C-alpha positions, 0 to 999 in steps of 0.5 A: 509634907511636900509643901513644907520641905522646900521651906525647910531646905531653904532655911538650912541652905541659907543659914550658912550664907547669912551666918557667914555674912554676919560673921564677916561684918563683926570680924571685918578686920580679921576677914580682910587680913585672911583674904589679903593673905590668900592673895586677894588684891584690895581685900577690904574693897572685895569684902564689902560686896562679898558681905552684900552677896552673902546676906542678899543671896542668903535672905533671898533664898531664905524668904523665897523672894527672887530665890532663883536669882539669889541662888545664882548669885550665891553660886557665882560667889561660891565658884571663885571662893571654892577655887581660891580658898579650898583647893590649895591644901589637903585639909581644905578637901572637906570645905571644897566638897561642902561647897560643891554640896551647897552649889548642888542645893542652890542648883535645885532652887534654880531648877525648881524654884522656892516652893509653895511657901515663898514670896515667889509663889505668892507673887506668881499666884497673884499674877496668875489670878490677875491674868485669869480675871483679865481673861474673864473680863475680855471674854465677857466684856 
């Protein structure tokens, strides 16, 4: 069970970012208008890296490839997004706390990694076996 829980958590955690990134691609004009109305200067230019961060970070966490970096990237996105879009109106309170929860989940990925079923774990395992092979060669060679 412990082996699979981080994978399930990464799927749940990354889904909102991937869906949001895809939604921004297909609703580019309306997202740009919303951002501009919220006071974001050059909203069209800001929207492109936003989409890249959402999809890149979301996929990184999902697949567990450089998951700590992907999680940090998403946290870096969430902090200003939360402060800009979810602090001005009482009806934004749930969205504010949702983002805090997302940051908490992402901090868990930063602290503990992607888990057993991930590209990060496969890379680390292959690096460790290569190191132990080198050690055997050095001691026997």
